[in-house]
N, C-alpha and C positions, 0 to 999 in steps of 0.2 A: 640663611635668608632665602636661598634658592628653594629649599624644600618648603618653606613657609609660603612663598609666592606661588609655588606649584599647587599646594594644598588649597590656598585661597581661590585660585583660578578653577580648580576642580570643584570646589564647593559651590562657587558661583555658577558654574555650568550645570551642576546637578540641580541647584535651586531653580535656575531658569528653565531647565527641561521639565522639572516637576510642576512648575507654575504655568507652563504653556498649555493652552487649551488642547484638549485631546479630541480627535475625530471620533464621533459616535456613529455606531451603526444605524443606518436609516431604518425606521420602523414605519411600515405602511399598513394601514387597516382600511377595510371597506365593509360597510354594512348597508344593506338595502332593506328597508322596512316600509312597504307601501301601504300597509294597513288594509282595512276592508274596502271593498268597492263602494263607490258612492251609491246611495239609494236615490234613484231618480225615476220618475214615472215613464219616460220614453228613452232611457239610456243616457249616457254621458259622453262627452267628447273624448276622443282617444288621445288627448294631449293635456299636460298639466295646465291649469289646476283641476282638470277633470270636472268641469262644470256640467250641470244637467243640460242635455240637448232638448230643444223644443220638439213637439210633435211635428213630424214631417222631415226631420233630418235623416233618420234611419228608416229604411224600407222594411217590409215584412220579413225579409230573409234574416234579419238580425234578432228575431224573436222566435222562441219555441214555446208553443202553447201560451202565448201572451207574456212570456218572461224573457227579458233582454239577456242575450247570451254573453254579454260583456264586450269590452274593447280595451285596447292598450294592455297594461299589465294584468288585467283581470279577465282577459279573453278566455272563453271556455268552449270554443268551437273546434271543429275537426281540422286537421292539417289540410292546407290547401283551400280553406274557406275564403270566400269573397262574396260580397253582396253590395247592393246599391245604397248610396246615401244621396241626399240632395244638399249640396254644399251652399245653396242659397240661404239655408238656415244656420250657417256657421258664421259667428262673429268675425272670424278671420277673413271672411269674404264679404263683409259689409252688412251682415244681418243685425238689425237693431230692434227686432220685435220682442214679443213676450218670451221669457225664459222661465221654465219651472225651477223651483227651488228644491234642494235636497230634502227628501222625506215626503214630498207631495204624493198624493194618490194618483194612480194612473186612470185612464179612461177605457180600460179593456173590459170586454164583456164576452165571454165564451170565444176567445181567440180573435175578436175583432174590436177595433176601437169604437166605442159608443159615439154615434153621430158622425163618424168619419170612416166610410168604407175603405178597406185596404186597397181596393182597386183605384183609389184616387191618388196614390203615391206615384210620383214621377221622379226617379233618380237621375242624376246627371254625372255621377262619378262612382266607379267601382273601387271598393277598398277591401283590404284584408282585415283580419281581426285585430291587428296591431295598429291600424290607422294608415298604413301605406297604400298609395294608389296602385291599383292593379291595371296594367295596360293590356290592350288587346280587344278583340271583338267578343263581347259577352252579352249581346242582345241589346234591347232598346231601353232598359232602365225601368221597367214597370214590374 
């Protein structure tokens, strides 16, 4: 009887151990696929959802031969790059005016905006290519 009780207890313990949930090794995966840069006539904002920026947000330093050099994850400028923006044209700062849509045509003509001389730009904030504010004395924003 004693042997039978011992075997029953042993069998119960083995069954309980086998039925107990087992700890699984944690699996962590990370994938980043940002896709192609937005096609916008005057560049796109450097933060999600990367909406098209209106004319006047980016200064001429953000364009090379009339082509936007990128911002945020698609920035293609040199290390240490910084240039002016006018955040009055940013919806996060209260702008409610017209916004271009993805795929619209730009108004560039031989390196200058048609109807808008580049000298009319007045920036109020220096930013790097990833959208971060650059502090320090960098001129007057023109």
